[in-house]
C-alpha positions as CSV (number, residue, x, y, z in Angstrom):
1,X,23.6,-61.4,-57.0
2,X,25.1,-61.8,-60.5
3,X,22.8,-59.1,-61.8
4,X,23.9,-56.7,-59.1
5,X,27.6,-57.3,-59.8
6,X,27.0,-56.7,-63.5
7,X,25.2,-53.4,-62.8
8,X,28.1,-52.3,-60.5
9,X,30.7,-53.1,-63.2
10,X,28.7,-51.2,-65.8
11,X,28.4,-48.2,-63.6
12,X,32.2,-48.2,-62.9
13,X,32.9,-48.4,-66.6
14,X,30.6,-45.5,-67.4
15,X,32.1,-43.4,-64.6
16,X,35.6,-44.1,-65.9
17,X,34.6,-43.2,-69.5
18,X,32.9,-39.9,-68.3
19,X,36.1,-39.0,-66.3
20,X,38.2,-39.6,-69.4
21,X,36.0,-37.4,-71.6
22,X,36.0,-34.6,-69.1
23,X,39.8,-34.8,-68.8
24,X,40.2,-34.5,-72.6
25,X,37.9,-31.6,-72.8
26,X,39.7,-29.8,-70.0
27,X,43.1,-30.5,-71.6
28,X,41.9,-29.2,-74.9
29,X,40.6,-26.0,-73.4
30,X,43.7,-25.4,-71.4
31,X,45.9,-26.0,-74.4
32,X,43.9,-23.5,-76.5
33,X,44.3,-20.8,-73.8
34,X,48.0,-21.3,-72.8
35,X,49.5,-23.2,-75.7
36,X,50.7,-26.8,-75.8
37,X,54.2,-26.0,-74.6
38,X,53.0,-24.2,-71.5
39,X,50.6,-27.1,-70.8
40,X,53.5,-29.5,-71.0
41,X,55.6,-27.3,-68.7
42,X,52.8,-27.0,-66.2
43,X,52.1,-30.7,-66.3
44,X,55.8,-31.4,-65.8
45,X,56.0,-29.0,-62.9
46,X,52.9,-30.5,-61.2
47,X,54.2,-34.1,-61.7
48,X,57.6,-33.1,-60.4
49,X,56.1,-31.4,-57.3
50,X,53.9,-34.4,-56.7
51,X,56.8,-36.8,-56.9
52,X,58.8,-34.6,-54.5
53,X,55.9,-34.4,-52.1
54,X,55.4,-38.2,-52.3
55,X,59.1,-38.8,-51.8
56,X,59.2,-36.4,-48.9
57,X,56.3,-38.3,-47.2
58,X,57.8,-41.7,-47.5
59,X,61.3,-40.3,-46.5
60,X,59.8,-38.7,-43.4
61,X,58.0,-41.9,-42.5
62,X,61.2,-44.0,-43.0
63,X,63.1,-41.4,-40.9
64,X,60.5,-41.7,-38.1
65,X,60.6,-45.5,-38.2
66,X,64.4,-45.6,-38.1
67,X,65.0,-42.8,-35.6
68,X,62.0,-43.1,-33.3
69,X,60.5,-39.8,-34.6
70,X,62.1,-36.5,-35.6
71,X,63.4,-36.0,-32.0
72,X,65.4,-38.6,-30.2
73,X,68.9,-39.8,-29.4
74,X,72.0,-39.0,-31.4
75,X,72.4,-42.6,-32.6
76,X,73.7,-42.8,-36.2
77,X,70.8,-43.0,-38.6
78,X,71.3,-43.4,-42.4
79,X,69.3,-40.5,-43.9
80,X,67.8,-40.8,-47.4
81,X,70.2,-39.3,-50.0
82,X,69.2,-36.3,-52.0
83,X,67.3,-34.7,-49.2
84,X,67.9,-31.4,-47.4
85,X,68.2,-31.9,-43.6
86,X,68.6,-29.4,-40.8
87,X,70.1,-31.1,-37.8
88,X,69.8,-29.5,-34.3
89,X,71.3,-30.9,-31.1
90,X,70.6,-29.8,-27.5
91,X,73.2,-31.1,-25.1
92,X,73.7,-30.6,-21.3
93,X,77.1,-31.6,-19.7
94,X,79.0,-31.4,-16.4
95,X,82.6,-30.9,-15.6
96,X,84.8,-30.5,-12.5
97,X,87.1,-28.0,-14.2
98,X,85.4,-25.6,-16.6
99,X,88.6,-24.0,-17.9
100,X,90.2,-27.3,-18.8
101,X,87.0,-28.4,-20.5
102,X,86.7,-25.3,-22.6
103,X,90.2,-25.5,-23.8
104,X,89.8,-29.2,-24.8
105,X,86.4,-28.4,-26.3
106,X,87.7,-25.6,-28.5
107,X,90.4,-28.0,-29.8
108,X,87.8,-30.7,-30.6
109,X,85.6,-28.2,-32.4
110,X,88.4,-26.9,-34.6
111,X,89.6,-30.4,-35.3
112,X,86.1,-31.3,-36.7
113,X,86.0,-28.2,-38.9
114,X,83.4,-26.4,-36.9
115,X,83.3,-23.1,-35.0
116,X,81.7,-21.4,-32.0
117,X,78.9,-19.1,-33.1
118,X,77.9,-17.8,-29.7
119,X,79.2,-18.2,-26.1
120,X,78.1,-17.0,-22.7
121,X,79.9,-17.6,-19.4
122,X,78.9,-17.2,-15.8
123,X,81.7,-17.1,-13.2
124,X,79.5,-17.6,-10.1
125,X,78.8,-15.4,-7.1
126,X,81.6,-13.9,-4.9
127,X,79.5,-14.5,-1.8
128,X,79.3,-18.3,-2.2
129,X,81.8,-20.6,-0.6
130,X,82.3,-22.1,-4.1
131,X,81.9,-20.4,-7.4
132,X,79.5,-22.5,-9.4
133,X,80.5,-21.5,-12.9
134,X,78.7,-22.4,-16.2
135,X,78.8,-21.7,-19.9
136,X,76.4,-21.8,-22.8
137,X,77.6,-22.2,-26.4
138,X,76.1,-22.4,-29.8
139,X,78.4,-24.6,-31.9
140,X,78.3,-25.2,-35.6
141,X,79.7,-28.6,-36.8
142,X,79.6,-30.1,-40.3
143,X,76.5,-32.1,-40.5
144,X,78.3,-35.3,-41.4
145,X,80.4,-35.1,-38.2
146,X,77.8,-34.6,-35.6
147,X,78.1,-38.2,-34.3
148,X,81.9,-37.7,-33.9
149,X,81.3,-34.5,-31.9
150,X,78.8,-36.2,-29.5
151,X,81.3,-39.1,-29.0
152,X,84.1,-36.7,-28.3
153,X,82.0,-34.7,-25.9
154,X,81.2,-37.9,-23.9
155,X,84.9,-38.5,-23.5
156,X,85.8,-35.1,-22.0
157,X,82.7,-34.3,-19.9
158,X,79.8,-36.0,-18.2
159,X,76.9,-35.7,-20.7
160,X,73.7,-35.4,-18.7
161,X,71.2,-35.2,-21.6
162,X,71.2,-35.1,-25.4
163,X,68.4,-34.4,-27.8
164,X,68.7,-34.5,-31.6
165,X,66.1,-33.3,-34.2
166,X,66.2,-33.6,-37.9
167,X,64.0,-31.4,-40.1
168,X,63.5,-32.2,-43.8
169,X,63.3,-28.9,-45.8
170,X,63.6,-30.5,-49.2
171,X,60.2,-29.2,-50.5
172,X,60.9,-25.7,-49.2
173,X,64.4,-25.7,-50.7
174,X,63.2,-27.0,-54.1
175,X,60.3,-24.4,-54.2
176,X,62.7,-21.6,-53.4
177,X,65.2,-22.7,-55.9
178,X,62.6,-23.0,-58.6
179,X,61.3,-19.5,-57.8
180,X,64.9,-18.1,-58.1
181,X,65.2,-19.7,-61.5
182,X,61.9,-18.3,-62.6
183,X,62.8,-14.8,-61.4
184,X,66.1,-15.0,-63.2
185,X,64.4,-15.9,-66.4
186,X,61.9,-13.1,-66.0
187,X,64.7,-10.6,-65.3
188,X,66.5,-11.6,-68.5
189,X,63.3,-11.4,-70.5
190,X,62.5,-7.9,-69.2
191,X,66.0,-6.7,-70.1
192,X,65.6,-8.2,-73.6
193,X,62.4,-6.2,-74.0
194,X,64.1,-2.9,-73.1
195,X,65.4,-1.9,-76.5
196,X,65.1,1.9,-75.8
197,X,65.3,4.1,-72.8
198,X,61.5,4.5,-72.8
199,X,61.0,0.8,-72.7
200,X,63.5,0.6,-69.8
201,X,61.6,3.3,-67.9
202,X,58.3,1.5,-68.5
203,X,59.5,-1.8,-67.1
204,X,61.6,-0.3,-64.3
205,X,59.0,-0.8,-61.6
206,X,58.5,-4.5,-62.4
207,X,62.2,-5.0,-62.8
208,X,62.9,-3.5,-59.4
209,X,60.3,-5.8,-57.8
210,X,61.8,-8.9,-59.5
211,X,65.3,-8.0,-58.4
212,X,64.2,-7.4,-54.9
213,X,62.4,-10.7,-54.6
214,X,65.2,-12.5,-56.3
215,X,67.7,-11.2,-53.8
216,X,65.4,-12.3,-50.9
217,X,65.0,-15.7,-52.4
218,X,68.7,-16.1,-53.1
219,X,69.4,-15.1,-49.5
220,X,67.0,-17.7,-48.2
221,X,68.8,-20.3,-50.3
222,X,72.1,-19.3,-48.8
223,X,70.6,-19.6,-45.3
224,X,69.3,-23.1,-46.1
225,X,72.7,-24.2,-47.4
226,X,74.4,-23.0,-44.3
227,X,71.8,-24.7,-42.0
228,X,72.1,-27.9,-44.0
229,X,75.9,-28.0,-44.3
230,X,76.5,-27.2,-40.6
231,X,74.5,-28.7,-37.7
232,X,73.6,-26.4,-34.8
233,X,74.5,-27.6,-31.4
234,X,73.2,-25.8,-28.3
235,X,75.6,-26.9,-25.5
236,X,75.1,-26.1,-21.8
237,X,78.0,-26.8,-19.4
238,X,77.9,-26.7,-15.6
239,X,80.9,-26.9,-13.3
240,X,80.1,-29.2,-10.4
241,X,81.8,-30.9,-7.5
242,X,80.1,-34.2,-8.1
243,X,78.8,-35.7,-11.4
244,X,75.2,-36.6,-11.8
245,X,75.0,-40.4,-11.9
246,X,74.1,-41.8,-15.2
247,X,72.5,-45.0,-13.8
248,X,69.5,-45.0,-11.5
249,X,70.7,-45.3,-7.9
250,X,69.4,-47.9,-5.5
251,X,67.3,-47.1,-2.4
252,X,70.3,-47.3,-0.1
253,X,72.4,-45.1,-2.4
254,X,69.6,-42.5,-2.5
255,X,69.4,-42.5,1.3
256,X,73.1,-42.3,1.9
257,X,73.5,-39.8,-0.9
258,X,70.7,-37.6,0.5
259,X,72.2,-37.7,4.0
260,X,75.7,-36.8,2.8
261,X,74.2,-34.0,0.6
262,X,72.4,-32.6,3.6
263,X,75.5,-32.6,5.8
264,X,77.4,-30.9,3.0
265,X,74.5,-28.4,2.6
266,X,74.7,-27.5,6.3
267,X,78.4,-27.1,6.2
268,X,78.3,-25.0,3.0
269,X,75.5,-22.9,4.6
270,X,77.6,-22.2,7.7
271,X,80.6,-21.4,5.6
272,X,78.6,-19.1,3.4
273,X,77.3,-17.4,6.6
274,X,80.8,-16.9,7.9
275,X,82.0,-15.5,4.6
276,X,79.1,-13.1,4.5
277,X,79.7,-11.9,8.1
278,X,83.3,-11.3,7.5
279,X,82.6,-9.6,4.2
280,X,80.0,-7.3,5.8
281,X,82.0,-6.8,9.0
282,X,82.7,-3.0,8.4
283,X,79.0,-2.4,8.0
284,X,78.1,-4.6,10.9
285,X,80.6,-2.7,13.2
286,X,79.1,0.7,12.2
287,X,75.6,-0.7,12.7
288,X,76.6,-2.2,16.1
289,X,78.1,1.1,17.2
290,X,75.0,3.0,16.3
291,X,72.8,0.5,18.0
292,X,74.9,0.6,21.3
293,X,74.8,4.4,21.2
294,X,71.1,4.5,20.9
295,X,70.6,2.0,23.7
296,X,72.9,4.1,26.0
297,X,71.1,7.3,25.3
298,X,67.7,5.6,25.9
299,X,68.9,4.2,29.3
300,X,70.3,7.7,30.3
301,X,67.0,9.4,29.5
302,X,65.1,6.8,31.5
303,X,67.5,7.3,34.4
304,X,67.0,11.1,34.3
305,X,63.2,10.7,34.2
306,X,63.4,8.3,37.2
307,X,65.6,10.9,39.2
308,X,63.2,13.7,38.5
309,X,60.2,11.7,39.5
310,X,61.9,10.7,42.8
311,X,62.9,14.3,43.5
312,X,59.3,15.4,43.1
313,X,58.1,12.8,45.5
314,X,60.6,13.6,48.3
315,X,59.5,17.2,49.1
316,X,55.9,15.9,49.5
317,X,57.0,13.3,52.0
318,X,59.1,15.9,54.0
319,X,56.1,18.3,54.3
320,X,54.1,15.5,55.8
């Protein structure tokens, strides 16, 4: 057993020595091709990228452990500092008065420093006994005030469901930012090389490509900054007569609630039918008149046919 252990230790030492020799040879060859400064720069970049990736992994794991995953409730979670987070919230709420809620909501959004990016409203059907209205909004709120918004929303409406997700874009942001700096450096170097008009014409194609990519990358950075600074909240609001209960109802509450709902459904159905009949009464009167006329004409034609048939049968009987 001791001999086997000694052999294994010796093999491990030889493997480590061989790896060290190969690493030195590779570093020497790379330094000869690219220069020592470039090698240092590449090594620094690789180490920095590795540290960023390692930090992102552990930060994502800590976020999952604290928040129950990337998607969950809107409970306050202390996010790691120095990271770039895109926060998205999907919220569904109910209200008994849509107009009053929209007015209060706009005030809350402005007070928090946010704005409404998109809004759609539905005013219901004119043929229904009650106009069930709804609204869908895309709201942008400063990321640090998302919890305040959800609390304010719970105070002015019946929040049915809430879903929050956090996406860590630190690696993408850092990579894009590094690419922008590299393109800016290359653009400056190309302009320094253009001492004459001929030189400028020679590098014009490459300079155009660099500036085009630089603009795209810079635009992507601005988009990242906007998404990080302002959380996106997709809010759906329904105007209802009764709020959806937050707590799970008992068996008796479910039975009584279902019975009352059925009675209301029948009443609303009859009321909707009455509204529809009255609304369509001009068409129904015309249709009824046409139907009565057709029936009268059909009966008259049948009566004439019966008289003609009777008249044909009478002469035959008289001759007998």
